[in-house]
Rosetta silent file (secondary structure, phi, psi, omega in degrees, C-alpha in Angstrom):
SEQUENCE: XXXXXXXXXXXXXXXXXXXXXXXXXXXXXXXXXXXXXXXXXXXXXXXXXXXXXXXXXXXXXXXXXXXXXXXXXXXXXXXXXXXXXXXXXXXXXXXXXXXXXX
SCORE:     score description
SCORE:     0.000 S_00000001
   1 L     0.000  136.442  178.227   19.444   46.430  171.426 S_00000001
   2 L   -78.496  147.228 -179.196   22.013   47.536  173.979 S_00000001
   3 L   -79.350  139.107  175.918   23.275   51.043  174.148 S_00000001
   4 L   -81.918  127.259 -179.714   26.956   51.576  173.338 S_00000001
   5 L  -104.617  118.844 -179.626   28.730   53.309  176.190 S_00000001
   6 L   -62.320  140.864  175.662   31.781   55.317  175.081 S_00000001
   7 L   -86.717  119.580 -179.033   35.059   54.489  176.767 S_00000001
   8 L  -142.362   87.301 -172.490   36.498   57.635  178.243 S_00000001
   9 L   -65.386  147.698  174.185   39.179   56.905  180.870 S_00000001
  10 L   -80.107  167.927  175.889   39.781   59.311  183.753 S_00000001
  11 H   -56.857  -37.501 -179.878   43.313   60.501  184.473 S_00000001
  12 H   -67.549  -39.595  177.940   43.502   57.861  187.224 S_00000001
  13 H   -61.343  -43.565 -177.843   42.334   55.110  184.826 S_00000001
  14 H   -63.628  -45.608 -179.093   44.956   56.269  182.292 S_00000001
  15 H   -60.239  -43.783  176.869   47.717   56.336  184.923 S_00000001
  16 H   -58.858  -38.876  178.388   46.842   52.770  186.036 S_00000001
  17 H   -64.505  -48.835 -179.901   46.965   51.574  182.384 S_00000001
  18 H   -63.278  -45.077 -179.530   50.370   53.191  181.823 S_00000001
  19 H   -59.295  -38.710  178.710   51.768   52.021  185.123 S_00000001
  20 H   -71.494  -43.387  178.166   50.720   48.452  184.337 S_00000001
  21 H   -63.427  -34.655 -172.705   52.052   48.450  180.760 S_00000001
  22 L   -75.188  -11.754  176.152   55.352   49.938  181.906 S_00000001
  23 L   -62.003  -27.711  176.752   55.999   46.919  184.211 S_00000001
  24 L  -107.538  103.488 -173.456   57.103   45.161  181.001 S_00000001
  25 H   -64.961  -16.131  176.980   59.774   47.384  179.434 S_00000001
  26 H   -69.915  -14.874  176.222   59.403   45.650  176.067 S_00000001
  27 H   -85.147   -5.023 -179.520   56.046   47.530  175.841 S_00000001
  28 E   -99.892  119.847 -177.624   57.774   50.938  176.036 S_00000001
  29 E  -111.237  124.521  175.726   58.741   52.287  172.601 S_00000001
  30 E   -99.107  128.067  174.859   61.109   55.263  172.332 S_00000001
  31 L   -79.087  160.046  177.465   61.082   57.418  169.191 S_00000001
  32 H   -61.126  -40.130  175.866   64.403   58.822  167.907 S_00000001
  33 H   -55.586  -40.610  177.712   63.164   62.271  168.843 S_00000001
  34 H   -62.788  -46.329  179.953   62.681   61.077  172.414 S_00000001
  35 H   -56.343  -43.477 -179.844   66.180   59.710  172.605 S_00000001
  36 H   -63.588  -46.645  179.726   67.579   63.100  171.428 S_00000001
  37 H   -63.796  -35.961  176.722   65.530   64.941  174.043 S_00000001
  38 H   -61.741  -45.775 -179.667   66.587   62.549  176.774 S_00000001
  39 H   -65.405  -42.533 -176.921   70.285   63.282  175.991 S_00000001
  40 H   -65.898  -33.958 -171.691   69.702   67.046  175.757 S_00000001
  41 H  -102.556    7.934 -178.742   67.736   67.130  179.058 S_00000001
  42 L    50.650   47.024  176.832   69.876   64.592  180.982 S_00000001
  43 L  -111.538  126.607 -176.923   66.931   62.299  181.482 S_00000001
  44 L   -93.815  171.482  174.229   67.861   58.610  181.616 S_00000001
  45 H   -61.287  -36.320  178.992   65.874   55.517  180.772 S_00000001
  46 H   -59.374  -46.812  176.324   65.639   54.837  184.484 S_00000001
  47 H   -54.977  -49.718 -176.847   63.893   58.251  184.892 S_00000001
  48 H   -63.204  -45.589 -178.922   61.481   57.498  182.115 S_00000001
  49 H   -64.726  -41.489  178.763   60.592   53.996  183.330 S_00000001
  50 H   -61.890  -45.337  177.409   60.111   55.187  186.888 S_00000001
  51 H   -58.419  -44.917 -178.825   57.822   58.027  185.691 S_00000001
  52 H   -68.887  -39.446 -179.037   55.792   55.579  183.638 S_00000001
  53 H   -73.130  -37.828 -172.102   55.592   52.943  186.410 S_00000001
  54 H  -119.521   -4.575 -176.094   54.847   55.229  189.352 S_00000001
  55 L   -78.601  177.301  177.051   53.688   58.527  187.821 S_00000001
  56 E  -120.725  161.343 -179.889   50.360   60.115  187.438 S_00000001
  57 E   -84.623  127.429  179.430   48.508   61.485  184.425 S_00000001
  58 L   -59.315  146.072 -179.291   48.633   65.245  184.244 S_00000001
  59 L   -72.709 -151.681  179.996   45.210   66.924  184.643 S_00000001
  60 L    75.682 -127.240 -176.670   43.522   69.400  182.322 S_00000001
  61 L   -87.446   10.038 -176.905   42.583   67.999  178.957 S_00000001
  62 L   -94.263  150.459  -16.698   44.367   64.666  179.623 S_00000001
  63 L   -79.031  161.991  175.447   43.820   61.945  178.696 S_00000001
  64 E  -144.830  165.994 -177.649   42.276   62.319  175.208 S_00000001
  65 E  -106.035  132.800  177.375   42.186   60.236  172.082 S_00000001
  66 L   -83.432  169.708 -178.939   43.998   61.200  168.910 S_00000001
  67 L   -58.781  -20.325  179.373   42.634   60.664  165.432 S_00000001
  68 L   -84.357   -3.109  179.049   44.541   57.362  165.140 S_00000001
  69 L    90.403    3.328  178.287   42.641   55.991  168.158 S_00000001
  70 L   -85.517  148.375  174.432   45.599   56.168  170.528 S_00000001
  71 E   -85.782  131.319 -173.529   45.186   57.582  174.016 S_00000001
  72 E  -116.037  132.409  173.204   47.424   60.577  174.705 S_00000001
  73 E  -160.186  160.976  171.636   48.617   61.820  178.079 S_00000001
  74 E  -100.621  124.522  174.331   51.573   63.330  179.960 S_00000001
  75 E   -94.466  137.657 -176.217   52.813   61.258  182.823 S_00000001
  76 E  -130.038  146.914 -179.882   54.512   63.182  185.643 S_00000001
  77 E  -172.222  143.628  168.674   56.681   62.144  188.566 S_00000001
  78 E   -88.062  115.777 -176.070   59.589   63.466  190.605 S_00000001
  79 E  -120.053  122.097  179.966   62.437   61.003  190.060 S_00000001
  80 L    49.294   39.127  176.940   65.717   61.373  191.993 S_00000001
  81 L    86.212   -1.391 -176.775   64.931   65.044  192.689 S_00000001
  82 E  -109.994  125.524  174.556   64.118   65.764  189.010 S_00000001
  83 E   -74.718  116.106 -175.290   60.560   66.673  187.901 S_00000001
  84 E  -115.987  133.694  169.920   60.035   64.444  184.871 S_00000001
  85 E  -119.854  136.710  178.473   57.198   64.587  182.296 S_00000001
  86 E  -127.728  116.581  176.682   56.830   61.929  179.698 S_00000001
  87 E   -79.189  122.689 -174.791   54.495   62.593  176.756 S_00000001
  88 E  -125.098  159.901  166.454   52.907   59.346  175.744 S_00000001
  89 E  -123.558  126.909 -174.603   50.665   57.710  173.149 S_00000001
  90 E  -119.743  126.759  168.403   49.058   54.543  174.477 S_00000001
  91 E   -94.103  108.418 -171.273   47.593   51.668  172.497 S_00000001
  92 L   -46.796  129.482  179.601   45.290   50.358  175.209 S_00000001
  93 L    61.535   15.043  179.211   46.459   47.012  176.704 S_00000001
  94 L  -125.898  -60.951 -175.791   49.337   46.822  174.220 S_00000001
  95 E  -157.244  164.864  174.634   52.091   49.449  174.369 S_00000001
  96 E  -117.161  128.974  176.396   53.277   52.916  175.301 S_00000001
  97 E  -107.058  115.996 -179.233   54.907   55.077  172.655 S_00000001
  98 E   -86.217  120.130 -176.469   57.044   57.804  174.321 S_00000001
  99 E   -85.069  -46.978  177.280   56.760   60.900  172.177 S_00000001
 100 E  -162.802  170.641  176.288   59.051   63.193  174.151 S_00000001
 101 E  -132.083  150.741  176.873   60.361   63.984  177.650 S_00000001
 102 L  -157.210    0.000    0.000   60.769   67.213  179.557 S_00000001
């Protein structure tokens, strides 16, 4: 019997997955909370998409898996002179759920 090897993406693996998924904006889901924070913090959809397409996964404890099986990470990028962080939940190979921005 073969040994099961757990999937544990590195920050670079996670960033590549998010970057790839973000190429199709229909795979980016914004929560109502996210939209409120975007307005409050003057972060546009263009900022969010650029961060997801070109950003990197923040280090530390990222990425990790939540109890629902979604991968969680903060993507970071300087966009138009603004340091943007996008907190995400990722359903691998399917979609990105944007939790909040700061």
